[in-house]
C-alpha positions as CSV (number, residue, x, y, z in Angstrom):
1,M,5.4,3.4,-22.2
2,R,5.0,4.6,-18.6
3,R,6.8,7.6,-17.3
4,F,10.1,5.9,-16.3
5,R,9.9,2.3,-17.5
6,Y,9.0,0.1,-20.4
7,Y,5.5,-1.4,-20.2
8,L,4.2,-4.1,-22.6
9,K,0.7,-5.5,-22.1
10,G,-1.7,-7.5,-24.1
11,T,0.5,-10.5,-24.9
12,V,-0.2,-14.0,-23.7
13,F,2.8,-13.7,-21.4
14,E,0.7,-11.6,-19.1
15,E,-1.6,-14.4,-17.9
16,N,-1.1,-17.6,-19.6
17,V,2.6,-18.6,-19.3
18,N,3.3,-21.9,-17.7
19,R,6.3,-24.2,-17.8
20,T,4.6,-27.1,-19.6
21,K,3.5,-25.0,-22.6
22,F,6.1,-22.3,-22.6
23,A,7.3,-23.0,-26.1
24,D,3.8,-22.8,-27.5
25,Y,2.9,-19.6,-25.7
26,Y,6.3,-18.1,-26.6
27,E,5.7,-18.7,-30.3
28,Q,2.2,-17.2,-30.1
29,A,3.4,-14.2,-28.2
30,M,6.0,-13.4,-30.8
31,K,3.3,-13.4,-33.4
32,E,1.1,-11.1,-31.4
33,I,4.0,-8.7,-30.6
34,I,5.0,-8.5,-34.3
35,A,1.3,-7.9,-35.2
36,L,1.4,-4.9,-32.8
37,G,4.0,-3.3,-35.0
38,I,7.1,-4.1,-32.8
39,T,10.1,-4.9,-34.9
40,P,12.2,-8.0,-34.3
41,A,15.0,-5.7,-33.1
42,Q,12.8,-4.1,-30.5
43,M,11.6,-7.5,-29.5
44,Q,15.1,-8.6,-28.8
45,V,15.7,-5.5,-26.6
46,L,12.6,-6.3,-24.5
47,K,13.8,-9.9,-24.2
48,K,17.2,-8.8,-23.1
49,Y,15.7,-6.6,-20.3
50,G,13.3,-9.4,-19.2
51,L,10.3,-7.3,-19.9
52,L,8.4,-9.6,-22.2
53,A,7.1,-11.8,-19.4
54,N,5.6,-11.4,-16.0
55,D,6.3,-14.0,-13.3
56,N,3.3,-16.3,-13.2
57,V,3.1,-16.5,-9.4
58,T,3.5,-12.9,-8.3
59,G,2.5,-11.1,-11.5
60,F,5.6,-9.0,-11.1
61,Y,8.1,-8.5,-13.9
62,E,10.4,-11.4,-14.3
63,G,13.7,-10.3,-12.8
64,R,15.5,-13.6,-12.5
65,S,16.9,-13.1,-16.0
66,G,17.6,-10.2,-18.3
67,E,18.4,-6.7,-17.3
68,G,14.9,-5.4,-16.6
69,R,15.4,-4.5,-12.9
70,Y,18.7,-2.8,-13.5
71,Q,17.6,-0.9,-16.5
72,T,14.4,0.2,-14.7
73,L,16.5,1.4,-11.8
74,M,18.6,3.4,-14.3
75,Q,15.5,5.0,-15.7
76,A,14.4,5.9,-12.2
77,I,17.8,7.5,-11.4
78,Q,17.5,9.6,-14.6
79,H,14.0,10.6,-13.5
80,V,15.2,11.7,-10.1
81,K,18.0,13.6,-11.7
82,Q,15.6,15.5,-14.0
83,T,12.7,16.1,-11.6
84,G,14.1,15.9,-8.1
85,E,11.2,13.7,-7.1
86,D,11.9,11.5,-4.0
87,S,12.1,7.9,-5.2
88,F,13.0,4.6,-3.5
89,Y,14.1,1.1,-4.1
90,V,12.5,-1.5,-1.8
91,E,14.0,-5.0,-1.4
92,M,11.7,-7.7,0.0
93,D,11.9,-11.3,1.1
94,L,8.9,-13.7,1.5
95,Q,9.5,-15.3,4.9
96,N,9.6,-19.1,5.4
97,L,8.6,-20.1,1.8
98,G,10.1,-23.6,2.6
99,G,7.8,-23.9,5.6
100,I,4.7,-22.9,3.6
101,N,5.7,-25.4,0.9
102,A,6.1,-28.2,3.5
103,K,2.6,-27.4,4.9
104,L,0.6,-26.7,1.8
105,G,2.6,-28.2,-1.1
106,H,3.9,-26.3,-4.1
107,T,0.5,-25.2,-5.5
108,G,-0.8,-24.1,-2.1
109,A,2.4,-22.1,-1.4
110,N,2.0,-20.4,-4.8
111,D,-1.5,-19.4,-3.8
112,V,-0.2,-17.7,-0.7
113,Y,2.7,-16.1,-2.6
114,T,0.2,-14.8,-5.2
115,A,-2.1,-13.3,-2.5
116,I,0.8,-11.6,-0.6
117,A,2.2,-10.2,-3.9
118,K,-1.2,-8.7,-4.6
119,I,-1.3,-7.0,-1.2
120,I,2.2,-5.6,-1.8
121,R,1.3,-4.3,-5.2
122,T,-1.9,-2.7,-4.0
123,E,-0.5,-0.9,-1.0
124,L,2.8,0.3,-2.5
125,T,1.1,1.4,-5.8
126,A,-1.3,3.5,-3.7
127,I,1.5,5.6,-2.1
128,A,3.6,6.3,-5.3
129,S,2.9,8.1,-8.5
130,D,4.5,5.3,-10.4
131,A,5.8,1.8,-9.4
132,A,7.5,-1.2,-10.9
133,F,7.6,-4.6,-9.3
134,F,10.1,-7.5,-9.9
135,R,10.5,-11.0,-8.7
136,H,14.2,-11.6,-8.8
137,G,14.6,-14.8,-6.8
138,G,12.6,-17.7,-5.4
139,D,11.5,-15.7,-2.4
140,E,13.0,-12.3,-3.3
141,M,11.0,-9.4,-4.7
142,S,11.6,-5.7,-5.2
143,A,9.8,-2.4,-6.0
144,I,10.9,0.8,-7.5
145,L,8.7,3.6,-6.3
146,V,8.7,7.1,-7.8
147,D,7.4,10.3,-6.1
148,T,6.8,9.1,-2.5
149,T,8.3,9.3,0.9
150,L,10.0,7.0,3.3
151,Q,7.2,7.7,5.8
152,N,4.6,6.6,3.2
153,I,6.5,3.4,2.5
154,E,6.7,2.4,6.1
155,G,3.1,3.3,6.7
156,A,2.1,1.1,3.8
157,F,4.1,-1.8,5.3
158,Q,2.4,-1.2,8.6
159,K,-1.0,-1.4,7.0
160,M,0.0,-4.7,5.4
161,T,0.6,-6.3,8.8
162,G,-3.1,-6.9,9.5
163,L,-3.8,-7.9,5.9
164,I,-1.1,-10.5,5.8
165,L,-2.0,-11.8,9.3
166,K,-5.6,-12.4,8.1
167,L,-4.3,-14.1,5.0
168,A,-1.9,-16.3,6.9
169,Q,-4.7,-17.4,9.3
170,Q,-6.9,-18.0,6.3
171,Y,-4.4,-20.4,4.8
172,Q,-3.4,-21.7,8.3
173,V,0.3,-20.9,7.8
174,H,0.5,-18.3,10.6
175,D,2.4,-20.9,12.7
176,A,4.1,-22.9,9.9
177,P,7.4,-24.3,11.3
178,H,10.6,-23.2,9.6
179,P,12.3,-26.3,8.2
180,K,15.8,-25.0,9.3
181,H,14.6,-23.8,12.7
182,V,12.3,-26.5,13.9
183,G,10.9,-25.8,17.4
184,D,12.0,-22.1,17.3
185,Q,8.8,-20.0,17.5
186,G,10.9,-17.0,16.5
187,H,11.1,-18.4,12.9
188,E,7.5,-19.6,12.5
189,G,4.9,-18.2,10.3
190,T,5.2,-16.1,7.2
191,G,5.4,-12.5,6.1
192,V,7.6,-10.1,4.2
193,H,10.8,-8.6,5.3
194,H,11.9,-5.4,3.7
195,G,14.7,-2.8,3.4
196,V,14.6,0.6,1.7
197,A,17.2,2.7,-0.1
198,Q,16.5,6.2,-1.5
199,I,17.4,6.6,-5.2
200,L,19.6,9.7,-5.7
201,A,21.0,11.4,-8.8
202,Q,24.6,10.6,-7.7
203,H,23.8,6.9,-7.9
204,E,24.2,7.3,-11.6
205,A,27.9,6.6,-11.2
206,N,27.3,3.3,-9.3
207,P,23.6,2.1,-9.4
208,G,24.6,-1.1,-7.6
209,L,25.0,0.8,-4.4
210,I,21.2,1.1,-4.2
211,F,20.8,-2.7,-4.3
212,R,23.5,-3.1,-1.7
213,E,22.1,-0.6,0.7
214,A,18.5,-2.0,0.5
215,D,19.8,-5.5,1.0
216,T,21.9,-4.5,4.0
217,R,19.0,-2.7,5.6
218,L,16.8,-5.8,5.0
219,E,19.2,-8.1,6.6
220,L,19.7,-5.7,9.6
221,N,16.0,-5.5,10.1
222,K,15.8,-9.3,10.2
223,R,18.5,-9.6,12.8
224,N,17.3,-6.8,15.0
225,K,13.7,-8.1,15.0
226,Y,14.9,-11.6,15.8
227,V,17.1,-10.4,18.7
228,S,14.3,-8.3,20.1
229,R,11.8,-11.2,20.0
230,N,14.3,-13.6,21.7
231,Q,14.9,-11.0,24.4
232,A,11.2,-10.5,25.0
233,M,10.7,-14.2,25.2
234,Q,13.5,-14.5,27.8
235,T,12.1,-11.6,29.8
236,Q,8.5,-12.8,29.7
237,P,8.7,-16.5,28.8
238,N,5.0,-17.1,29.7
239,A,3.7,-14.0,27.9
240,S,1.3,-14.8,25.1
241,A,1.2,-13.1,21.8
242,P,-2.0,-12.2,19.9
243,Q,-3.7,-15.2,18.4
244,G,-1.9,-16.2,15.1
245,Q,0.9,-13.7,15.6
246,K,3.4,-15.2,18.0
247,Q,6.4,-13.0,17.2
248,G,5.3,-9.7,15.9
249,T,6.4,-8.3,12.6
250,D,9.5,-7.2,10.7
251,S,9.4,-3.4,10.0
252,G,5.6,-3.5,10.2
253,I,4.8,-6.5,8.0
254,G,4.6,-10.2,8.6
255,T,2.9,-12.8,10.7
256,G,5.9,-14.7,11.9
257,S,9.5,-13.7,12.3
258,Q,12.9,-14.1,10.9
259,R,13.8,-16.1,7.8
260,P,17.6,-16.6,7.5
């Protein structure tokens, strides 16, 4: 067990889960878990919280079912209450997943998603004493970061800008059109939008406020960046952006611009 979250490794869920053979792997995983000495009752608790499996694209905890993300946040709140360490919840969206799918196909888009998730994990883990990552939607991710600062988080996202730009150019999706905004350069490309909320002891009474604040900040960042880009294009319509980065970034990360 890590300092503020459950952690289970060494089962076939870690690397081998896929949809076509899920039942077989599930049965084998149950045998391995029981062999480790975990009781059926404990196993059911882990299933409930969604912590038996990692998402097979991002490698993050599976947050689309179960209570893993919420319960991990509750543990983080208690940790803050006991230690006073500054901790944060980060909400993230992968930009233009539909456009990447259209250009590369499902398998290719998953490759891009996997590589971006690896960058996110590497850079955010480096600036926190402990971190937990979740994929809780098709293009939605989140991180709970313990013992860090807002300045460190924003600095990490700034560093990711160049890394994701190179990655997008490598996969040739830096100018992938957005299927819902065809012809609008402000929506082309890919990247990650984010919003941050500090985890405070008083959130114990209503943890959902943390999710709401981070999501609100994420959406505000999207709108502000998109408005700024459109204004810049209108002011300097013939101005050229750096190769492969037509629109800048959202809060320091991305290679395109806004995803609705």
